[in-house]
C-alpha positions in Angstrom: 20.1 -7.8 3.5 23.3 -5.9 2.0 21.3 -2.9 1.7 19.8 -2.7 5.2 23.5 -3.3 6.9 24.6 -0.1 5.4 22.0 1.6 7.1 21.4 -0.4 10.5 22.6 2.5 12.1 19.8 4.5 11.4 17.2 1.8 12.4 19.1 1.5 15.3 18.6 5.2 16.0 14.7 5.5 14.8 13.6 2.0 16.2 14.9 3.3 19.7 12.8 5.9 19.6 8.8 6.2 21.2 7.2 6.3 17.7 9.6 5.5 15.1 6.8 5.8 12.0 7.3 8.4 9.4 4.4 10.0 7.6 4.6 11.8 4.6 1.6 13.2 2.5 2.0 14.8 -1.1 0.3 14.5 -4.9 1.7 12.0 -6.4 1.7 12.6 -10.4 0.3 9.4 -12.7 -0.1 8.9 -16.5 -3.8 8.9 -16.8 -4.9 5.2 -16.7 -8.1 6.1 -16.2 -9.7 5.5 -20.2 -7.2 2.5 -20.6 -8.7 1.1 -17.9 -12.5 1.9 -19.1 -11.6 0.1 -22.3 -10.6 -3.2 -20.8 -13.6 -2.9 -18.5 -11.4 -2.8 -15.2 -11.4 -0.5 -11.7 -9.2 1.8 -11.6 -8.6 1.3 -7.9 -7.7 -2.3 -8.3 -5.5 -1.6 -11.2 -3.5 0.6 -9.1 -3.6 -1.2 -6.3 -2.2 -3.6 -8.6 1.1 -1.3 -10.0 1.8 -0.2 -5.9 1.9 -3.3 -4.6 4.3 -4.7 -7.7 6.3 -1.1 -7.1 6.6 -1.7 -3.5 7.8 -5.6 -4.1 10.5 -3.6 -6.5 12.1 -1.2 -3.5 13.4 -3.1 -1.1 13.6 -0.9 1.8 9.6 -1.1 1.6 10.0 -4.9 2.3 11.6 -4.9 5.8 10.4 -5.9 8.4 10.9 -6.7 12.3 9.8 -10.3 13.2 11.0 -11.9 16.7 13.7 -8.8 17.3 15.2 -9.2 13.8 15.1 -7.6 10.7 13.6 -9.7 7.8 13.3 -9.3 4.0 9.7 -10.1 2.6 9.5 -11.7 -0.8 5.9 -11.9 -1.9 3.0 -9.2 -0.4 -0.5 -10.6 1.0 -3.2 -7.1 0.0 -5.2 -5.9 2.6 -7.5 -2.6 2.5 -10.7 -0.9 3.7 -14.0 -1.3 2.2 -17.2 0.3 3.5 -20.1 -2.0 4.2 -23.8 -1.5 3.5 -24.1 0.1 7.1 -21.4 2.6 6.2 -19.0 0.8 8.8 -15.3 0.1 8.0 -14.1 -3.4 6.3 -10.9 -5.0 5.8 -10.8 -7.2 2.6 -7.4 -9.4 1.9 -6.6 -11.4 -0.4 -4.6 -14.0 -1.9 -1.4 -12.4 -4.1 -1.6 -13.1 -7.9 1.6 -11.5 -10.7 -1.1 -11.5 -13.8 -3.7 -8.4 -13.5 -6.3 -9.9 -14.6 -6.6 -12.9 -11.9 -5.1 -9.9 -9.2 -8.5 -7.5 -10.1 -10.8 -10.5 -10.1 -9.3 -11.7 -6.8 -9.6 -8.1 -5.3 -12.7 -7.6 -6.3 -14.0 -10.5 -5.3 -12.5 -9.8 -1.5 -13.7 -6.4 -1.8 -17.9 -7.5 -2.6 -17.4 -10.5 0.6 -16.1 -7.5 2.4 -18.8 -5.5 1.6 -21.5 -8.0 2.0 -20.8 -8.6 6.1 -22.2 -6.5 8.9 -19.4 -8.1 11.2 -15.6 -7.2 11.0 -14.0 -9.2 8.4 -11.1 -10.5 10.8 -9.5 -13.1 8.9 -5.9 -11.7 9.9 -6.5 -13.5 13.4 -5.7 -16.7 11.2 -2.3 -15.6 9.7 0.2 -16.9 11.5 2.9 -13.8 13.2 5.0 -14.2 10.4 2.4 -14.6 7.4 1.0 -11.1 9.4 4.7 -9.3 8.0 3.5 -9.8 4.4 0.9 -7.0 4.5 0.5 -3.7 2.8 -2.0 -1.5 4.5 -4.1 0.4 1.7 -7.1 2.4 2.0 -8.9 5.2 0.2 -10.6 7.9 0.3 -12.3 8.6 -2.9 -14.4 11.9 -1.3 -11.8 13.6 -0.2 -8.8 15.9 -1.2 -6.8 14.3 1.5 -3.8 16.5 2.8 -2.5 14.3 5.9 -3.6 10.7 7.5 -2.3 9.1 10.7 -2.9 5.1 10.8 -3.7 3.4 13.7 -1.0 0.8 14.5 -1.2 -2.2 16.8 1.6 -1.2 18.5 3.7 2.5 18.2 7.1 1.5 18.7 6.8 -0.6 15.5 5.5 0.3 12.5 6.9 -1.9 9.9 4.4 -2.8 8.0 4.1 0.4 5.5 0.7 1.8 5.5 -0.5 3.8 2.2 -3.9 6.0 1.5 -4.7 8.1 -1.4 -7.6 10.2 -2.0 -9.8 12.4 -4.8 -8.1 11.6 -8.3 -7.8 15.1 -10.1 -6.9 15.7 -13.5 -3.7 17.6 -14.0 -1.4 19.2 -16.9 -0.6 16.6 -20.4 -3.0 14.3 -19.4 -1.8 12.9 -16.4 -3.5 12.4 -12.8 -2.7 14.1 -9.9 -3.6 11.5 -6.7 -3.5 13.0 -3.3 -1.1 10.6 -1.7 0.2 9.4 1.9 2.5 6.9 2.9 3.5 6.0 6.9 6.4 3.4 7.3 9.0 2.8 9.8 12.3 5.6 9.3 14.4 3.1 9.8 13.7 1.5 6.6 12.6 4.4 4.7 13.2 7.7 4.3 11.7 10.3 1.9 14.0 9.7 -1.0 12.2 6.0 -1.0 8.7 7.6 -1.0 9.8 9.3 -3.8 11.7 6.5 -5.8 8.3 4.8 -4.4 6.0 7.4 -6.6 8.0 7.0 -9.4 7.9 2.8 -9.5 3.9 3.7 -9.5 3.6 6.0 -12.6 6.3 3.2 -14.2 4.1 0.1 -13.5 0.7 1.6 -14.8 3.4 2.9 -17.9 4.0 -0.7 -18.3 0.4 -1.7 -17.4 -1.2 0.4 -20.5 1.8 -0.7 -22.9 0.8 -4.4 -22.7 
């Protein structure tokens, strides 16, 4: 938490505002990991989710949360993302973390299938304790859209401390790269544009490491 104390004055500044959220949308450049996924028989969404989740854990600013009026730093994640069910309605998939890529993907797929098959809202998050709630990162993917911007709903406008990430349709980039429209919403008391830049770099590094084995 020493790093946070160095920016506590920034936190106090933004946290006193009616909405301290920062929203930034940009085109993220990644190594094209889709051929690797195809060769391994792994769905790209779940591999990217794994890379993003690991990147978040490696950048401390994305692990800060507000709990019972105090700033804490989480050390684990509970992945949570949106799916579309058979009625074309939104639902939520949530699963327990695993450090192992194959196990992470398997759990993610099982959570997706469960949420997609439900007609009612998957409200398993209601069983979480207030502290467990803070271990989440919210994710949504809209592969049909060339995403340019998004604003996520928040339980409390005054406390957007759980980051919300979104991405849209993949596009081929130059030199075998992949272009991904990407959006980050976070508490500006914790995260600046520079940290979002670091997150994008770390996601690319995580994917490169995955492909290199």
